C-alpha positions as CSV (number, residue, x, y, z in Angstrom):
1,X,67.2,174.2,113.3
2,X,68.5,171.7,115.8
3,X,68.9,168.0,114.9
4,X,66.3,167.2,117.6
5,X,63.6,169.0,115.6
6,X,64.4,167.3,112.3
7,X,61.8,164.8,111.0
8,X,62.3,163.0,107.7
9,X,59.5,163.9,105.4
10,X,58.4,166.6,107.9
11,X,56.4,163.9,109.7
12,X,54.2,165.4,112.4
13,X,55.4,169.0,111.7
14,X,52.6,171.5,111.0
15,X,53.2,173.5,107.9
16,X,50.0,175.5,107.8
17,X,46.7,176.3,109.5
18,X,43.6,175.3,107.6
19,X,39.8,175.0,108.0
20,X,39.3,172.8,104.9
21,X,39.4,169.3,106.2
22,X,39.9,167.4,109.5
23,X,41.3,163.9,110.1
24,X,41.3,161.8,113.2
25,X,43.5,158.9,112.3
26,X,42.9,156.9,115.5
27,X,39.1,157.1,115.1
28,X,39.0,156.8,111.3
29,X,37.3,160.2,110.9
30,X,37.4,162.5,107.8
31,X,35.5,165.7,107.5
32,X,35.3,168.3,104.8
33,X,34.5,171.7,106.3
34,X,33.2,169.9,109.4
35,X,30.9,167.5,107.5
36,X,31.6,163.8,107.7
37,X,32.8,162.1,104.5
38,X,30.1,159.4,105.0
39,X,27.4,162.0,104.9
40,X,28.8,163.7,101.8
41,X,29.2,160.4,100.0
42,X,25.6,159.6,100.7
43,X,23.8,162.9,100.2
44,X,26.1,165.3,98.2
45,X,27.6,165.4,94.7
46,X,31.1,166.0,93.6
47,X,30.5,169.5,92.3
48,X,28.5,170.5,95.4
49,X,31.4,169.1,97.6
50,X,33.9,170.9,95.5
51,X,32.0,174.2,96.1
52,X,31.9,173.4,99.8
53,X,35.7,172.8,99.9
54,X,36.7,175.9,97.9
55,X,34.2,178.5,99.2
56,X,33.7,177.1,102.7
57,X,29.9,176.7,102.7
58,X,27.4,174.5,100.9
59,X,25.9,176.4,98.0
60,X,22.4,177.5,97.8
61,X,20.3,176.0,95.0
62,X,20.9,179.0,92.7
63,X,24.6,179.0,93.5
64,X,24.9,175.3,92.7
65,X,23.0,175.6,89.4
66,X,25.2,178.5,88.3
67,X,28.3,176.6,89.3
68,X,27.3,173.5,87.4
69,X,26.2,175.6,84.4
70,X,29.6,177.4,84.2
71,X,31.5,174.1,84.4
72,X,29.4,172.6,81.6
73,X,30.1,175.6,79.5
74,X,33.9,175.4,80.0
75,X,34.4,171.6,79.5
76,X,35.8,172.0,76.0
77,X,39.5,172.5,75.4
78,X,41.1,174.6,72.7
79,X,42.1,172.9,69.5
80,X,45.8,173.9,70.0
81,X,45.9,172.0,73.3
82,X,44.3,169.0,71.5
83,X,47.0,169.3,68.8
84,X,49.7,169.5,71.4
85,X,48.4,166.3,73.1
86,X,48.3,164.5,69.8
87,X,52.1,164.9,69.7
88,X,52.6,163.2,73.0
89,X,54.1,159.6,72.7
90,X,51.4,156.9,72.8
91,X,53.5,155.0,75.4
92,X,53.6,158.0,77.8
93,X,51.9,157.7,81.1
94,X,48.6,159.6,81.3
95,X,49.8,161.5,84.5
96,X,52.7,163.0,82.5
97,X,50.3,164.0,79.8
98,X,48.0,165.5,82.3
99,X,50.7,167.5,84.0
100,X,51.9,168.9,80.7
101,X,48.3,169.7,79.6
102,X,47.4,171.4,82.9
103,X,50.5,173.6,82.6
104,X,49.6,174.5,79.0
105,X,46.2,175.9,80.2
106,X,48.2,178.7,81.8
107,X,49.4,179.8,78.4
108,X,45.8,180.6,77.5
109,X,44.3,181.7,80.7
110,X,47.0,182.9,83.1
111,X,46.9,186.6,84.2
112,X,48.0,186.1,87.8
113,X,45.3,188.5,88.9
114,X,45.2,186.8,92.3
115,X,43.4,189.8,93.9
116,X,40.5,189.5,91.4
117,X,37.6,187.3,92.7
118,X,36.3,186.9,89.1
119,X,39.7,185.6,87.9
120,X,39.8,183.2,90.8
121,X,36.4,181.9,90.1
122,X,37.1,181.5,86.4
123,X,40.3,179.6,87.2
124,X,38.4,177.3,89.5
125,X,35.7,176.6,86.9
126,X,38.2,176.1,84.1
127,X,40.4,173.7,85.9
128,X,37.5,171.6,87.3
129,X,35.9,171.6,83.9
130,X,38.8,170.9,81.6
131,X,41.0,168.5,83.5
132,X,38.5,165.6,83.0
133,X,38.2,166.4,79.3
134,X,42.0,166.3,78.9
135,X,42.3,162.9,80.7
136,X,39.6,161.4,78.4
137,X,41.0,163.0,75.3
138,X,44.5,161.6,75.9
139,X,43.1,158.1,76.5
140,X,41.4,158.1,73.1
141,X,44.2,159.9,71.2
142,X,46.8,157.4,72.3
143,X,44.7,154.7,70.7
144,X,44.7,156.7,67.5
145,X,41.2,158.0,67.8
146,X,39.8,161.6,67.9
147,X,38.6,162.7,71.3
148,X,34.9,162.7,72.1
149,X,33.4,166.2,72.7
150,X,31.7,166.7,76.1
151,X,28.0,166.2,76.3
152,X,26.2,169.1,77.8
153,X,23.2,167.0,78.8
154,X,25.2,164.9,81.2
155,X,26.4,165.7,84.7
156,X,30.0,165.9,85.7
157,X,30.7,162.2,86.4
158,X,28.5,160.8,83.6
159,X,30.1,163.1,81.1
160,X,33.6,161.9,81.9
161,X,32.6,158.3,81.5
162,X,30.8,159.2,78.2
163,X,34.0,160.9,76.9
164,X,36.1,158.0,78.0
165,X,34.0,155.1,76.7
166,X,32.2,156.8,73.8
167,X,28.8,155.8,75.2
168,X,26.4,157.1,77.8
169,X,27.1,155.3,81.1
170,X,24.7,153.3,83.2
171,X,23.1,155.4,86.0
172,X,24.6,153.3,88.8
173,X,28.1,153.5,87.3
174,X,27.8,157.3,87.0
175,X,26.6,157.6,90.6
176,X,29.4,155.4,91.9
177,X,32.0,157.3,90.0
178,X,30.6,160.6,91.3
179,X,31.0,159.3,94.9
180,X,34.6,158.2,94.1
181,X,35.4,161.7,93.1
182,X,33.9,163.0,96.3
183,X,36.0,160.6,98.4
184,X,39.2,161.6,96.7
185,X,38.5,165.4,96.6
186,X,40.5,166.4,99.6
187,X,42.7,164.9,102.3
188,X,44.5,167.6,104.4
189,X,48.2,168.2,104.1
190,X,49.3,165.3,101.9
191,X,52.3,165.4,99.6
192,X,50.6,166.8,96.5
193,X,48.7,169.4,98.5
194,X,51.9,170.5,100.1
195,X,53.5,170.7,96.6
196,X,50.6,172.8,95.5
197,X,50.9,175.1,98.4
198,X,54.7,175.6,98.0
199,X,54.1,176.5,94.4
200,X,51.2,178.7,95.2
201,X,53.2,180.6,97.9
202,X,55.3,182.1,95.1
203,X,52.1,183.7,93.7
204,X,52.4,182.0,90.4
205,X,49.2,181.2,88.4
206,X,46.8,178.4,89.5
207,X,47.5,176.4,86.4
208,X,51.1,176.0,87.5
209,X,49.9,175.2,91.0
210,X,47.8,172.3,89.7
211,X,50.5,171.1,87.3
212,X,52.9,170.9,90.2
213,X,50.5,168.9,92.3
214,X,49.7,166.5,89.5
215,X,53.4,165.8,89.2
216,X,53.6,165.0,92.9
217,X,50.5,162.8,92.9
218,X,51.9,160.6,90.2
219,X,54.4,158.9,92.4
220,X,53.8,155.3,93.6
221,X,53.9,156.3,97.3
222,X,51.0,158.8,96.7
223,X,48.3,158.6,94.0
224,X,50.1,155.9,92.0
225,X,49.6,153.3,94.7
226,X,46.1,152.3,93.4
227,X,47.7,151.2,90.1
228,X,50.2,149.1,92.0
229,X,47.4,147.4,94.1
230,X,46.0,145.9,90.9
231,X,49.5,144.7,89.8
232,X,49.9,143.2,93.3
233,X,46.6,141.3,93.1
234,X,47.6,140.0,89.6
235,X,50.9,138.8,91.1
236,X,49.1,137.0,94.0
237,X,46.8,135.3,91.5
238,X,44.4,133.5,93.9
239,X,43.2,133.8,97.5
240,X,45.2,130.8,98.5
241,X,48.4,132.6,97.7
242,X,47.7,135.6,99.8
243,X,49.1,134.3,103.1
244,X,52.5,133.4,101.5
245,X,52.6,136.8,99.8
246,X,52.1,138.6,103.1
247,X,54.6,136.4,104.9
248,X,57.2,137.2,102.2
249,X,56.5,140.9,102.5
250,X,56.8,140.9,106.3
251,X,60.0,138.8,106.2
252,X,61.7,141.0,103.6
253,X,60.2,144.3,104.9
254,X,58.4,145.0,101.6
255,X,55.5,147.4,101.5
256,X,52.1,145.8,100.9
257,X,50.4,148.2,98.5
258,X,47.1,149.6,99.6
259,X,47.8,149.1,103.3
260,X,49.1,151.5,105.9
261,X,48.8,155.3,106.1
262,X,50.8,158.1,107.5
263,X,47.7,159.3,109.4
264,X,45.2,156.5,109.7
265,X,45.8,153.8,112.3
266,X,42.5,152.1,111.6
267,X,40.8,151.3,108.3
268,X,40.6,154.3,106.1
269,X,36.9,155.5,106.1
270,X,37.1,156.0,102.4
271,X,38.2,152.4,101.9
272,X,35.1,151.2,103.7
273,X,32.8,153.3,101.4
274,X,34.7,152.2,98.3
275,X,34.3,148.6,99.3
276,X,30.5,149.0,99.5
277,X,30.6,150.7,96.1
278,X,32.5,147.9,94.6
279,X,30.0,145.4,95.9
280,X,27.1,147.4,94.4
281,X,28.8,147.3,91.0
282,X,29.5,143.5,91.4
283,X,25.9,142.9,92.3
284,X,24.7,144.6,89.1
285,X,27.5,143.9,86.6
286,X,29.1,140.7,87.8
287,X,32.0,140.0,90.1
288,X,35.7,140.5,89.8
289,X,38.1,137.6,90.6
290,X,40.5,140.0,92.2
291,X,37.9,141.0,94.8
292,X,38.2,137.5,96.5
293,X,41.9,137.9,96.6
294,X,41.6,141.4,98.0
295,X,39.2,140.2,100.8
296,X,41.6,137.4,101.8
297,X,44.6,139.7,101.6
298,X,42.9,142.3,103.8
299,X,41.9,139.6,106.4
300,X,45.5,138.3,106.6
301,X,47.1,141.8,106.8
302,X,44.7,142.8,109.6
303,X,45.4,139.6,111.5
304,X,49.2,140.0,111.1
305,X,49.7,143.7,111.1
306,X,46.6,145.3,112.6
307,X,48.3,145.6,115.9
308,X,50.8,148.0,114.3
309,X,48.0,150.2,112.9
310,X,48.3,148.9,109.3
311,X,44.9,148.6,107.6
312,X,43.5,149.1,104.1
313,X,43.7,152.6,102.8
314,X,41.8,154.5,100.0
315,X,44.0,152.9,97.3
316,X,43.1,149.3,98.1
317,X,39.6,149.2,96.8
318,X,39.5,152.2,94.4
319,X,41.2,150.3,91.7
320,X,38.6,147.5,91.9
321,X,35.9,150.0,91.5
322,X,37.6,151.6,88.5
323,X,38.2,148.2,86.9
324,X,34.5,147.4,87.0
325,X,33.8,150.8,85.5
326,X,35.9,149.9,82.5
327,X,38.7,152.3,83.3
328,X,42.3,151.3,82.3
329,X,44.7,150.8,85.2
330,X,47.1,153.6,84.2
331,X,44.1,156.1,84.3
332,X,43.5,155.4,88.0
333,X,45.8,158.1,89.2
334,X,44.7,160.7,86.6
335,X,41.1,160.1,87.9
336,X,42.5,160.7,91.4
337,X,43.8,164.0,90.1
338,X,40.4,165.0,88.6
339,X,38.9,164.7,92.1
340,X,41.8,166.2,94.0
341,X,41.8,169.4,91.9
342,X,39.0,170.5,94.2
343,X,41.1,170.1,97.3
344,X,44.2,171.7,95.7
345,X,42.2,174.7,94.6
346,X,40.6,175.0,98.1
347,X,44.1,175.2,99.7
348,X,45.3,177.6,96.9
349,X,42.4,179.9,97.6
350,X,42.8,179.7,101.4
351,X,46.5,180.4,101.1
352,X,45.9,183.6,99.1
353,X,44.1,185.1,102.1
354,X,47.3,185.1,104.2
355,X,50.2,184.1,102.0
356,X,53.8,183.7,103.0
357,X,56.3,182.0,100.7
358,X,57.5,178.6,101.9
359,X,61.2,178.7,102.8
360,X,62.1,175.9,105.2
361,X,65.6,175.5,106.6
362,X,67.8,172.5,106.5
363,X,70.5,170.7,108.6
364,X,73.8,170.7,106.8
365,X,75.5,167.3,106.9
366,X,78.4,167.9,104.5
367,X,82.1,168.8,104.9
368,X,83.3,172.3,105.8
369,X,86.3,174.5,105.0
370,X,87.7,172.3,102.2
371,X,90.5,173.6,100.0
372,X,90.2,173.7,96.3
373,X,92.2,171.1,94.4
374,X,93.5,172.3,91.0
375,X,92.4,170.2,88.0
376,X,96.0,169.2,87.3
377,X,96.3,167.5,90.7
378,X,93.1,165.5,90.5
């Protein structure tokens, strides 16, 4: 590879062909299998969207009923996985706990029968079903409590909130959470998806693929950004301080969390939907003082940096929604992972159809033809 072709972070370099999602960053468009995200958020459910992403078409009524039934049946996790999770340090980050737990699933279910459609379907069902259970279980266990068993009478989103908060959620809260999962389910060739695809290209089991992606998602430049948005709003403290905060960030070239995107040069369409969801929750359950700070911060950032294509991204408002749902800040990214499992599995399944192991080249920038110096002379 010549130096001219080198791009840090592989920016702008295609690494795969895919029919799963489409993004137009200049127009602010996001489509799953050709369907606009706004339409899916309004009319679909997370599990229907997951089916669409993974199998390429919207399911028939009977296919969706069977898919939902199978996921309800597989929500529970084996007691040995629960016992393992009880040994995790209480101070550990939930993303680290989730990565370890996802990898542990492979000890029980991995056969690497990647040419078997039944194995592939079972892996999809188990990962979608069990990841939320493990996230909720760790949250309760790190507080010294036993995990709450899944409730078969509740749908996907409502059941997670039930396991997390030990009570059946409000109908609006469950609906908003389901839409959040849909919005986070897939986003083309991002860092965690690329990590999943590199791991998958070795033809290892899907549980290792998901564990790899979870580890990548945990970084503050990827899924962890939504946690840092809340910390930023806490630091700003009031709408009156927003302008000085932005000025300081611009002057010292510091990143303003929740703004800017590698692809979008306008406001992230998911951020627009999340802002509406936040306002629905505020109307019913009361406001959040951080929202006024967020509004003023967004106004100033657009005024100062909009000409550079820096606008609110998906992380900016998602944390405010999760706060109002009673979700702890360090669970924001694991919830991102719950949703993104659908996209990761879609890319895993797509890649199996025409796999080639990832083996990029590099540009060597070190010394050449050095002589070895004996230890006695160093």
